[in-house]
C-alpha positions as CSV (number, residue, x, y, z in Angstrom):
1,M,190.3,36.0,103.7
2,R,187.5,33.5,103.2
3,V,186.4,30.3,105.0
4,V,185.7,27.3,102.8
5,A,182.3,26.7,104.3
6,S,181.8,23.4,102.3
7,E,184.7,21.9,104.1
8,F,184.5,23.5,107.5
9,A,184.7,21.3,110.6
10,P,184.4,23.2,114.0
11,S,186.9,22.8,116.7
12,R,185.8,21.6,120.1
13,T,185.9,25.2,121.4
14,Q,183.8,26.4,118.3
15,S,181.3,23.5,118.9
16,R,180.9,24.6,122.5
17,T,180.2,28.1,121.4
18,M,177.6,26.9,118.9
19,S,176.0,24.8,121.6
20,K,175.9,27.6,124.2
21,N,174.2,29.9,121.8
22,S,171.9,27.5,120.0
23,D,168.8,29.1,121.6
24,L,169.3,32.4,119.8
25,I,166.8,33.1,117.1
26,A,168.5,34.4,113.9
27,T,166.4,36.3,111.4
28,A,167.5,37.7,108.0
29,C,165.8,41.1,107.7
30,R,165.6,43.5,104.9
31,P,168.3,46.2,105.1
32,W,166.4,48.7,107.0
33,S,167.9,50.4,110.1
34,T,166.1,50.4,113.4
35,V,166.6,52.3,116.7
36,E,167.3,49.0,118.4
37,Q,170.0,48.1,116.1
38,Y,171.6,51.5,116.3
39,E,171.5,51.5,120.2
40,L,173.3,48.1,120.1
41,L,175.9,49.3,117.8
42,Q,176.7,52.3,120.0
43,K,176.9,50.1,123.0
44,Y,179.3,47.8,121.1
45,L,181.5,50.6,119.8
46,K,181.7,52.3,123.2
47,A,182.9,49.1,124.9
48,R,185.2,47.8,122.0
49,H,186.3,50.7,120.0
50,P,186.1,54.0,122.1
51,G,187.4,56.9,120.1
52,G,187.5,54.9,116.9
53,G,186.4,56.1,113.5
54,M,182.9,54.8,113.8
55,S,182.2,56.1,117.3
56,A,181.0,59.4,115.9
57,M,178.5,57.7,113.7
58,D,175.0,59.1,114.2
59,S,171.7,57.4,113.3
60,M,171.6,58.9,109.9
61,D,175.1,57.5,109.1
62,Y,174.1,54.1,110.3
63,A,171.0,54.2,108.1
64,D,173.2,55.1,105.1
65,M,175.5,52.1,105.9
66,I,172.6,49.7,106.1
67,E,170.2,50.9,103.5
68,Q,172.4,52.3,100.7
69,T,173.3,49.0,99.1
70,P,173.3,48.2,95.3
71,V,173.6,44.4,95.9
72,T,171.5,41.8,97.7
73,S,171.9,42.6,101.4
74,Y,170.5,41.5,104.7
75,V,170.7,42.4,108.4
76,V,170.8,39.2,110.3
77,E,169.5,39.8,113.8
78,Y,170.3,37.5,116.8
79,R,167.7,37.5,119.5
80,E,167.1,35.8,122.8
81,P,163.9,33.7,122.9
82,G,160.9,35.9,123.3
83,E,157.9,35.6,125.6
84,N,154.2,35.9,125.0
85,G,154.6,36.1,121.3
86,E,156.9,39.1,121.6
87,P,160.4,39.1,120.1
88,G,163.3,38.6,122.4
89,R,166.0,41.1,123.2
90,L,168.4,41.9,120.2
91,I,172.0,40.8,121.2
92,G,173.7,40.7,117.9
93,A,173.5,41.7,114.3
94,C,175.3,41.6,111.0
95,L,175.1,43.4,107.8
96,T,175.6,40.8,105.0
97,D,175.8,40.7,101.2
98,R,175.0,37.5,99.4
99,Q,177.3,36.9,96.5
100,N,177.2,34.2,93.9
101,D,179.8,32.2,95.6
102,G,179.2,32.9,99.3
103,L,178.3,35.2,102.1
104,S,180.3,38.4,102.7
105,M,180.1,39.7,106.2
106,I,180.2,43.5,106.0
107,Y,179.9,44.5,109.6
108,S,178.9,42.6,112.8
109,F,178.2,43.9,116.3
110,Y,176.9,42.4,119.4
111,D,176.2,43.0,123.2
112,P,179.7,43.2,124.8
113,D,178.2,43.0,128.3
114,H,176.1,39.9,128.0
115,S,177.6,38.0,130.9
116,G,175.3,34.9,130.4
117,R,177.0,34.1,127.1
118,S,180.4,33.8,125.7
119,G,181.8,34.2,122.1
120,L,178.9,36.0,120.5
121,G,181.1,37.4,117.8
122,N,182.5,34.0,117.1
123,Y,179.0,32.6,117.1
124,I,177.9,35.0,114.4
125,I,180.7,33.9,112.1
126,L,180.0,30.2,112.9
127,D,176.3,30.7,112.1
128,H,177.2,32.3,108.7
129,I,179.5,29.4,107.9
130,D,176.7,27.0,108.7
131,R,174.1,29.1,106.7
132,A,176.4,29.2,103.6
133,A,177.1,25.5,103.7
134,K,173.3,24.7,103.9
135,A,172.6,27.0,101.1
136,G,175.2,25.3,98.9
137,L,177.5,28.5,98.9
138,P,181.1,27.5,99.2
139,Y,182.6,30.5,101.0
140,V,182.2,33.0,103.8
141,Y,184.2,36.2,103.3
142,L,185.9,37.6,106.4
143,G,187.5,40.6,104.9
144,Y,191.1,41.8,105.0
145,W,193.8,40.0,107.1
146,I,197.1,41.5,108.0
147,E,199.6,39.3,109.7
148,G,200.7,40.8,113.0
149,S,197.5,42.9,113.5
150,S,196.2,41.8,116.8
151,R,192.6,42.8,115.9
152,M,192.6,40.5,112.8
153,Q,194.2,37.3,114.3
154,Y,190.8,35.9,115.3
155,K,190.2,35.1,111.6
156,V,192.7,32.3,111.5
157,R,190.7,30.2,114.0
158,Y,188.4,29.0,111.1
159,R,189.5,26.0,109.0
160,P,190.0,25.8,106.1
161,L,191.0,29.2,105.1
162,E,192.0,30.8,101.7
163,R,193.6,34.1,101.2
164,L,193.9,36.3,98.2
165,G,197.5,36.6,96.8
166,R,199.1,37.7,93.7
167,E,198.2,34.5,92.0
168,G,194.7,34.5,93.1
169,W,193.0,32.6,96.0
170,E,195.3,30.0,97.7
171,R,194.8,27.7,100.7
172,F,196.2,29.1,103.9
173,D,199.1,26.7,105.0
174,A,197.8,24.4,107.7
175,G,201.1,24.4,109.6
176,R,201.3,28.2,109.7
177,Q,197.7,28.4,110.8
178,D,198.4,26.0,113.6
179,S,201.3,28.2,114.8
180,L,199.2,31.4,114.7
181,I,196.3,29.7,116.7
182,A,198.8,28.4,119.3
183,G,200.3,32.0,119.5
184,M,196.8,33.4,120.2
185,A,196.4,30.9,123.0
186,S,199.7,31.6,124.7
187,D,199.2,35.4,124.4
188,N,195.9,35.0,126.3
189,R,197.3,33.0,129.2
190,P,195.5,33.3,132.4
191,D,198.7,34.0,134.3
192,G,198.6,37.4,132.6
193,K,202.1,36.9,131.0
194,G,200.9,37.1,127.5
195,D,199.6,40.0,125.3
196,S,196.0,39.9,126.3
197,S,195.2,42.3,123.3
198,L,195.9,39.5,120.8
199,G,192.5,38.3,119.8
200,A,190.9,39.7,122.9
201,N,189.5,42.9,121.5
202,K,187.8,41.2,118.7
203,D,185.6,38.2,119.6
204,G,184.4,37.8,116.1
205,V,183.8,41.1,114.3
206,P,186.3,43.8,113.2
207,G,186.4,47.5,113.8
208,G,185.9,50.2,111.2
209,Q,188.4,48.9,108.8
210,D,187.4,45.3,108.2
211,Q,184.6,44.2,105.9
212,Y,182.2,41.3,106.5
213,R,179.1,39.6,105.1
214,I,176.0,36.8,105.6
215,L,172.9,35.0,104.3
216,E,169.2,34.3,104.7
217,N,167.7,30.9,105.7
């Protein structure tokens, strides 16, 4: 699936997410792994995907994922404001490929225990959409989408969407998208009667199977 960045208009919830995290400093760095990034990834995987395929990844595996790239790639780091000229704490990152027609988010991860913020994963996607639009790139690629997969349903929150079918890229039906978004809302009801796993496990970035990507200012 891909978001049409050139036509994107955030919802009220998405606008609030962007506003709450607007103090974060995003920097597009060369694709070089760091200890800080790896430690954040491990914290993310332990909280969100315990026992998953990537949980056994060691620092060398992570370095290979980040550094072994034949295309134009970046690691976009998201940090809190620093003090006394020092960089702030790293709370999010995304490995991104820049393509001719957009940004492809390869893999994103963030601090799952940051109680002072909400929607960090969603914010990373929203930031990429904004970056792509400002750079004149029409799309942000969100990777695969399988209808009925709870871990992928968060992707339908972004409008407008296109999905790749047998006849090529086609616009996601707006009515169907409305229905899926409404389903996510009801399945995460505060009364606990819904399926809290729908959209709850993934607040913006997929597990080991999905692919993602981004851009440089």
